[in-house]
C-alpha positions in Angstrom: 21.5 17.5 -20.3 19.6 19.6 -22.9 21.5 19.6 -26.2 20.8 21.9 -29.2 22.3 21.0 -32.6 22.2 23.9 -35.0 22.7 23.8 -38.8 24.0 27.3 -39.8 22.3 29.2 -42.5 24.5 28.6 -45.5 22.9 31.4 -47.6 22.4 28.9 -50.4 19.1 27.9 -52.1 20.5 24.5 -52.9 22.6 23.8 -49.8 23.8 20.3 -49.0 22.1 18.8 -45.8 24.9 18.1 -43.3 24.5 14.3 -42.8 27.3 14.3 -40.2 25.2 16.4 -37.9 22.2 14.2 -38.5 24.2 11.2 -37.5 25.4 12.8 -34.3 21.8 13.8 -33.5 20.4 10.3 -34.0 23.3 8.7 -32.1 22.7 11.0 -29.1 19.0 10.5 -29.2 19.6 6.7 -29.3 21.7 7.1 -26.2 18.9 8.8 -24.4 20.0 12.5 -24.5 17.4 15.3 -24.7 18.4 16.6 -28.1 16.8 19.5 -30.0 17.6 20.4 -33.6 17.4 23.7 -35.5 18.1 24.1 -39.2 18.5 27.8 -39.8 18.2 27.4 -43.6 14.5 26.9 -43.2 13.7 30.0 -41.2 13.9 33.8 -41.3 16.8 35.7 -39.9 15.2 36.3 -36.5 14.6 32.6 -35.8 17.9 31.8 -33.9 17.6 34.8 -31.5 13.9 34.1 -30.8 14.6 30.4 -30.3 17.5 30.9 -27.9 15.5 33.5 -25.9 12.6 31.1 -25.5 14.6 28.0 -24.4 17.8 27.3 -22.5 20.3 24.6 -23.2 23.3 23.0 -21.5 25.1 22.3 -24.8 24.9 24.1 -28.1 26.6 22.3 -31.0 27.3 23.4 -34.5 29.9 23.1 -37.2 30.7 22.8 -40.9 33.4 23.7 -43.4 35.9 26.5 -43.2 33.9 28.2 -46.0 31.1 28.5 -43.5 33.1 30.3 -40.8 31.0 33.5 -41.0 27.8 31.6 -40.6 29.2 29.5 -37.8 30.5 32.6 -36.0 27.0 34.0 -36.1 25.7 30.9 -34.4 28.4 30.9 -31.7 28.0 34.6 -30.9 24.2 34.3 -30.8 24.5 31.3 -28.5 26.8 33.2 -26.1 24.5 36.2 -26.1 21.2 34.5 -25.6 22.2 31.3 -23.7 25.3 32.5 -21.8 25.5 29.5 -19.6 25.5 27.0 -22.4 28.8 25.4 -23.5 29.6 25.7 -27.2 30.8 22.7 -29.1 32.1 22.8 -32.7 32.6 19.8 -35.0 33.2 18.9 -38.6 36.1 20.0 -40.8 36.3 23.5 -39.3 37.1 21.9 -36.0 39.4 19.1 -37.2 41.3 21.0 -39.8 43.1 23.5 -37.6 41.7 23.1 -34.1 44.1 25.5 -32.3 43.3 28.3 -34.7 39.6 27.8 -34.7 39.2 27.6 -30.9 40.9 30.9 -30.6 39.1 32.5 -33.6 35.5 31.4 -32.7 35.9 31.1 -28.9 34.1 27.7 -28.7 34.4 25.9 -25.4 35.2 22.5 -27.0 36.0 21.0 -30.4 35.0 17.5 -31.5 37.7 16.1 -33.8 37.1 13.5 -36.5 34.0 11.3 -36.3 31.5 12.9 -34.0 29.2 10.3 -32.7 31.1 8.5 -30.0 33.3 11.5 -29.1 30.2 13.7 -28.5 28.8 11.1 -26.2 32.1 10.8 -24.3 32.3 14.6 -24.0 28.7 15.0 -22.7 29.3 12.2 -20.2 32.5 13.8 -18.9 30.8 17.2 -18.6 27.8 15.7 -16.8 29.9 13.7 -14.4 32.5 16.5 -13.8 35.3 14.1 -15.1 38.8 15.2 -16.1 38.4 16.2 -19.8 42.0 15.2 -20.5 40.8 11.6 -20.3 38.1 12.2 -22.9 39.4 11.2 -26.4 38.9 13.1 -29.6 38.4 16.7 -28.3 40.3 20.0 -28.0 39.8 22.8 -25.6 41.6 25.5 -23.6 42.7 24.9 -20.1 44.3 27.7 -18.1 44.9 29.5 -21.4 46.8 26.5 -22.9 45.6 24.6 -25.9 44.8 20.9 -25.1 44.2 18.2 -27.7 43.4 14.7 -26.5 44.3 11.4 -28.4 41.8 10.5 -31.1 38.7 8.4 -30.4 38.9 5.0 -32.1 36.9 5.0 -35.4 33.6 3.1 -35.5 34.5 -0.1 -37.4 31.0 -1.5 -37.7 29.0 1.3 -39.4 25.8 -0.8 -39.2 25.7 -0.2 -35.5 24.8 3.4 -36.1 21.2 4.5 -36.2 20.0 6.1 -39.5 20.6 9.9 -39.6 18.0 12.1 -37.8 15.9 13.1 -40.8 12.9 14.3 -38.9 14.9 16.5 -36.5 16.3 18.7 -39.4 13.1 19.3 -41.4 14.0 16.9 -44.1 10.7 17.2 -45.9 11.2 21.0 -46.2 14.7 20.4 -47.5 13.5 18.0 -50.2 10.7 20.3 -51.3 12.5 23.6 -51.3 16.3 23.2 -51.3 17.5 20.2 -53.4 18.7 21.2 -56.8 16.2 21.2 -59.7 18.9 21.1 -62.4 17.9 20.3 -66.0 20.6 17.8 -66.8 18.2 14.9 -66.1 15.2 16.5 -67.7 15.1 13.9 -70.5 14.7 11.0 -68.1 13.2 12.5 -65.0 10.3 14.9 -64.2 12.4 17.6 -62.6 9.3 19.4 -61.4 8.8 16.6 -58.9 12.5 15.8 -58.3 13.0 14.5 -54.7 16.6 13.8 -54.3 18.4 12.3 -51.2 22.0 11.5 -50.4 23.2 8.6 -48.2 26.6 7.7 -46.9 27.5 4.1 -47.8 31.1 4.2 -46.5 33.5 6.3 -44.5 37.0 7.4 -45.4 38.6 6.5 -48.8 40.6 3.6 -50.3 43.0 6.1 -51.9 45.6 8.0 -49.9 46.2 11.1 -52.1 48.9 13.3 -50.6 47.0 16.5 -51.5 43.8 15.4 -49.7 42.6 16.5 -46.3 42.1 13.0 -44.7 39.7 13.9 -41.9 39.1 10.3 -40.7 42.7 9.0 -40.6 42.7 6.5 -43.5 40.6 3.6 -42.4 38.1 2.7 -45.2 34.8 1.1 -43.9 31.7 0.0 -45.6 28.1 -0.4 -44.5 26.4 -3.7 -45.3 24.1 -3.8 -48.3 21.2 -4.8 -46.0 21.8 -1.8 -43.8 22.3 0.6 -46.7 19.2 -0.5 -48.7 17.2 -0.4 -45.5 17.9 3.3 -45.3 17.1 3.9 -48.9 13.8 2.0 -48.5 13.0 4.2 -45.5 13.7 7.3 -47.5 11.4 6.1 -50.4 8.6 5.2 -48.1 8.8 8.2 -45.7 9.8 11.0 -48.1 8.8 9.7 -51.6 12.4 9.9 -52.8 12.8 9.3 -56.5 16.5 10.0 -57.0 
């Protein structure tokens, strides 16, 4: 199956790279899928239409926050227009927060709820094999006009088993050079003209259980090992000359 993962254009000169998408991409590539990536923040407005007219995909996936709904809608509508046979998958908080509303509002084919790596793999396998999607955990979809939400996929307990995020696939060098903030609050200790900042995820979920918080992952705090975490940091320093 040919898969395309799209980062919407966030219309923000200092946008935050969606590490969740990068994890899903690297996980699927590790599983042997044919995965393409497109980060619309790094191209002009015509890039998506041109890209989708040049290539065809079985699956087109995107996602983000509810605040990105306009940008995500543009991706979904473009995908349906230029790759009409592709199935559209949405993930991230916009999918998990209110799945029944968003599947009606954006007309996606499937939603991936919660952690995306294992669920996306299960969904692609089910679609490839023609399996009953009701047996695929962690997704939502419409069947005969009715909303279906399957039981959650068990969380990944050992985070060290995950490959590092797919930095190369999402034009990380372009991101570091052109989009990471150049704020002056560190000017006394850092040459901000050459500021190369990266973010890493060292844990998932939270030790707190605040009642006002949108707990996307379900309340199971997990840590990466120090060896695994510092291995990624070392990789970022060596590959991208990260200094912050």
